[in-house]
C-alpha positions as CSV (number, residue, x, y, z in Angstrom):
1,M,-8.9,34.1,40.6
2,T,-7.7,33.4,36.9
3,E,-4.7,31.6,38.0
4,H,-6.6,29.7,41.0
5,I,-9.1,28.2,37.8
6,L,-6.2,27.3,35.3
7,T,-3.9,25.6,37.8
8,T,-7.1,23.7,39.2
9,W,-8.7,22.8,35.9
10,L,-4.9,21.6,34.8
11,L,-3.9,19.5,37.3
12,T,-7.6,17.8,37.9
13,Y,-7.7,17.4,34.2
14,A,-4.1,15.6,34.5
15,V,-5.7,13.0,37.0
16,H,-8.9,12.4,35.2
17,G,-7.5,11.9,31.8
18,A,-5.2,9.6,32.5
19,L,-8.0,8.0,34.6
20,F,-10.3,7.5,31.7
21,A,-7.6,6.3,29.8
22,A,-6.8,3.4,32.3
23,L,-10.2,2.3,32.5
24,A,-10.8,2.3,28.7
25,A,-7.4,0.1,28.4
26,V,-8.4,-2.2,31.4
27,A,-12.4,-2.5,29.7
28,E,-10.9,-3.1,26.5
29,R,-8.9,-6.6,27.9
30,T,-12.2,-7.7,29.4
31,C,-15.0,-9.7,27.8
32,W,-17.4,-7.2,27.8
33,G,-14.7,-5.3,25.7
34,A,-14.1,-8.2,23.3
35,V,-16.8,-6.5,21.0
36,A,-15.8,-3.7,18.8
37,S,-18.5,-0.8,19.1
38,R,-17.8,-1.5,23.0
39,R,-14.4,-0.6,22.6
40,D,-15.2,2.2,20.2
41,A,-17.6,4.0,23.4
42,F,-14.6,3.2,25.9
43,W,-12.2,5.0,24.2
44,K,-14.6,8.0,23.0
45,L,-15.4,8.3,26.6
46,A,-11.4,8.4,27.7
47,L,-10.8,11.1,25.1
48,V,-14.1,13.7,26.2
49,G,-14.8,12.1,30.0
50,G,-11.7,13.8,31.8
51,I,-12.8,17.6,29.8
52,V,-16.3,17.0,30.8
53,T,-15.8,16.0,34.6
54,S,-12.6,18.2,35.5
55,T,-14.1,21.3,34.2
56,M,-17.9,20.0,36.3
57,F,-15.1,19.6,39.2
58,V,-13.8,23.0,38.9
59,A,-17.1,24.8,38.4
60,A,-18.5,23.2,41.5
61,G,-15.6,24.0,43.6
62,S,-15.1,20.2,44.0
63,A,-11.8,20.3,42.7
64,P,-8.9,19.1,45.2
65,A,-7.7,21.6,47.8
66,G,-4.7,23.1,47.5
67,A,-4.3,22.2,44.0
68,A,-3.9,25.4,42.6
69,V,-2.9,27.4,45.7
70,H,0.5,27.5,48.3
71,L,1.2,29.1,51.7
72,T,3.6,32.0,51.7
73,P,5.9,32.2,54.7
74,Q,3.6,34.4,56.4
75,G,0.8,32.1,56.1
76,V,-0.9,34.0,53.5
77,I,-2.8,31.9,50.9
78,A,-1.6,32.8,47.4
79,P,-2.1,31.6,43.6
80,A,0.1,29.2,42.8
81,L,1.1,30.9,39.8
82,T,1.4,35.0,39.3
83,S,0.2,36.5,36.6
84,D,3.2,36.5,34.7
85,G,3.4,33.0,34.9
86,V,0.1,31.9,33.6
87,F,0.6,34.5,30.9
88,W,3.9,32.2,29.6
89,L,2.2,29.1,30.5
90,A,-1.1,30.3,27.7
91,A,1.6,31.3,25.8
92,A,3.3,28.1,25.2
93,W,-0.2,26.6,25.4
94,T,-1.2,28.4,22.5
95,A,2.2,28.2,20.3
96,I,2.2,24.5,20.6
97,T,-1.5,23.9,19.9
98,A,-1.2,25.9,16.8
99,I,1.6,23.9,15.4
100,L,-0.3,20.6,16.5
101,A,-3.4,22.0,14.9
102,L,-1.5,23.6,11.4
103,R,0.1,19.8,11.1
104,T,-3.1,18.1,11.5
105,A,-4.5,20.4,8.8
106,C,-1.7,19.9,6.5
107,A,-2.7,15.9,7.0
108,W,-6.0,16.6,6.1
109,R,-5.6,18.4,3.3
110,L,-3.0,16.2,1.8
111,G,-5.2,13.5,2.0
112,V,-8.4,15.2,0.2
113,R,-5.2,16.3,-2.6
114,H,-4.2,12.5,-2.9
115,A,-7.7,11.7,-3.4
116,G,-7.1,13.8,-6.9
117,R,-9.7,15.1,-9.3
118,R,-13.3,12.4,-7.8
119,R,-16.2,12.1,-10.0
120,V,-19.7,11.5,-8.8
121,I,-21.4,8.0,-9.6
122,R,-25.2,8.5,-10.4
123,R,-25.9,5.3,-11.4
124,G,-24.9,1.7,-12.1
125,R,-24.3,-1.4,-9.9
126,A,-22.1,0.4,-6.9
127,T,-25.5,2.9,-6.8
128,V,-27.7,0.1,-6.6
129,L,-25.9,-1.9,-4.1
130,L,-25.3,1.2,-1.8
131,Q,-29.1,1.5,-2.0
132,E,-29.5,-1.7,-0.6
133,I,-27.2,-0.9,2.3
134,L,-28.1,2.6,3.8
135,G,-31.9,2.2,2.0
136,P,-33.6,5.6,1.9
137,A,-30.8,7.5,3.4
138,A,-28.2,6.4,0.5
139,D,-30.0,9.5,-1.0
140,R,-28.0,11.8,1.6
141,V,-24.5,10.5,0.3
142,T,-22.9,11.2,-2.4
143,L,-20.9,8.1,-4.2
144,S,-17.5,8.9,-5.6
145,C,-14.3,7.3,-7.7
146,S,-10.6,8.6,-7.9
147,R,-8.2,7.0,-10.5
148,T,-5.3,8.2,-7.8
149,L,-7.1,6.8,-4.9
150,R,-5.6,3.4,-3.7
151,V,-8.0,2.9,-0.8
152,P,-11.7,3.4,0.0
153,V,-11.8,7.1,2.0
154,A,-15.2,7.9,3.7
155,F,-15.8,11.6,4.6
156,A,-18.7,13.3,6.4
157,R,-21.0,12.5,3.7
158,E,-18.9,11.1,0.6
159,I,-17.6,7.9,0.0
160,C,-14.6,7.6,-2.6
161,V,-13.4,4.2,-3.9
162,P,-10.3,4.2,-6.6
163,V,-11.8,3.3,-10.2
164,R,-9.9,0.0,-10.3
165,A,-12.7,-1.0,-7.1
166,L,-15.0,-0.4,-9.6
167,R,-13.3,-3.0,-12.2
168,E,-11.7,-5.6,-10.1
169,L,-14.0,-6.2,-7.6
170,P,-16.8,-8.6,-7.9
171,D,-20.6,-7.6,-6.1
172,D,-20.2,-9.4,-3.0
173,E,-16.4,-7.7,-2.5
174,F,-17.5,-4.5,-3.7
175,R,-20.7,-5.0,-1.6
176,A,-18.7,-5.4,1.6
177,L,-16.4,-2.4,1.2
178,L,-19.0,-0.3,0.4
179,A,-20.8,-1.5,3.5
180,H,-17.8,-0.8,5.6
181,E,-17.3,2.7,4.1
182,A,-21.1,4.0,4.9
183,A,-20.8,2.2,8.5
184,H,-18.1,5.3,8.8
185,V,-20.6,8.0,7.2
186,V,-23.9,6.3,9.4
187,R,-21.5,6.1,12.5
188,R,-20.3,9.7,11.6
189,D,-16.4,8.5,12.4
190,A,-15.3,11.9,10.4
191,V,-16.6,14.2,13.3
192,W,-15.1,12.2,16.1
193,L,-11.6,12.4,14.0
194,V,-12.0,15.9,14.6
195,I,-13.0,16.0,17.7
196,A,-9.9,13.2,18.6
197,A,-7.7,15.9,16.6
198,A,-8.9,18.4,18.9
199,V,-8.2,16.9,21.9
200,R,-4.8,15.8,21.1
201,A,-4.0,19.2,20.0
202,L,-5.4,21.1,23.2
203,G,-4.2,18.5,25.5
204,W,-1.0,18.0,24.2
205,W,0.6,18.0,27.1
206,Q,-1.7,14.9,28.2
207,P,0.3,11.8,26.7
208,L,-2.4,9.3,26.8
209,N,-5.1,11.6,24.3
210,F,-2.5,10.1,22.0
211,V,-3.1,6.5,22.8
212,A,-6.7,7.1,23.3
213,A,-6.7,8.6,19.7
214,A,-5.2,5.9,18.2
215,R,-7.3,3.0,19.9
216,L,-10.4,4.8,19.2
217,R,-9.1,5.0,15.1
218,L,-8.5,1.0,15.6
219,A,-12.0,0.3,17.4
220,M,-13.5,2.4,14.7
221,E,-12.3,0.1,11.7
222,L,-13.1,-3.1,13.7
223,S,-16.8,-1.8,14.5
224,C,-17.2,-0.9,10.7
225,D,-15.9,-4.4,9.9
226,E,-18.5,-5.7,12.4
227,R,-21.5,-3.8,10.4
228,A,-20.0,-4.7,6.7
229,A,-19.5,-8.4,8.0
230,A,-22.3,-9.6,10.2
231,E,-23.2,-13.1,8.1
232,P,-20.1,-15.7,7.8
233,R,-20.5,-15.2,3.9
234,E,-20.2,-11.5,4.4
235,R,-17.4,-12.3,6.4
236,A,-15.4,-14.0,3.7
237,A,-16.4,-11.4,0.9
238,L,-15.3,-8.5,3.2
239,A,-11.8,-10.5,4.0
240,R,-11.0,-11.4,0.5
241,C,-12.0,-7.5,-0.6
242,L,-9.1,-6.3,2.3
243,I,-6.4,-8.5,0.6
244,K,-7.3,-7.3,-2.3
245,V,-7.0,-3.4,-1.6
246,A,-4.1,-4.1,0.7
247,G,-2.4,-5.6,-2.6
248,W,-2.8,-2.7,-4.5
249,N,-0.7,-0.8,-2.1
250,V,2.0,-3.3,-2.1
251,R,5.3,-1.8,-4.1
252,D,7.5,-4.0,-5.2
């Protein structure tokens, strides 16, 4: 019974995951998908949709018949995988998933370490601008700065900006920077990045998961740009800010 459920779910998810990714790719190229927030929704659905629908299909017994069984020469239905086969399949899946999860954790730890020592900003123009952007919700977001950070970073409930952004960016450009990072916090993008990393690690054998995660990350950035630059004047300020921040990361 375990062999039947496992192989049926894997085959069903392979089909459903590919189908959701293909639909997201097609929808992204339509006029309706020109809006970044809609593309963001498409790729989120592509990441989790296949897991949900394949689980529902298997639980309801609606998976394709014969997906996980085969006929013996005597005509008796037997599991497609023996117990030993399921064991080694599960062992390989667990080992590769653990390696990918470890790599993701190391990358996250390296990113946090790269931010260096962060100092909380409690007053000044930065807090005033953040209050204008988020309103009362600004009290639930921590604003900090770092001398080693080259680009602004949004964590779950923290926005960390480079010290030079406080010194070199005028108010309109700094406001655009904060608005972009605040959009990440409001949209809970950090949570979705964790979900995407988990799906990549658990579904490593489905390469379209890596494509969906990459496209989702791009859609997240564009969606935050949309929120931060709703007006033409704000778009110009955001563009100038992006150019300056990119210049900080250019070497030689």
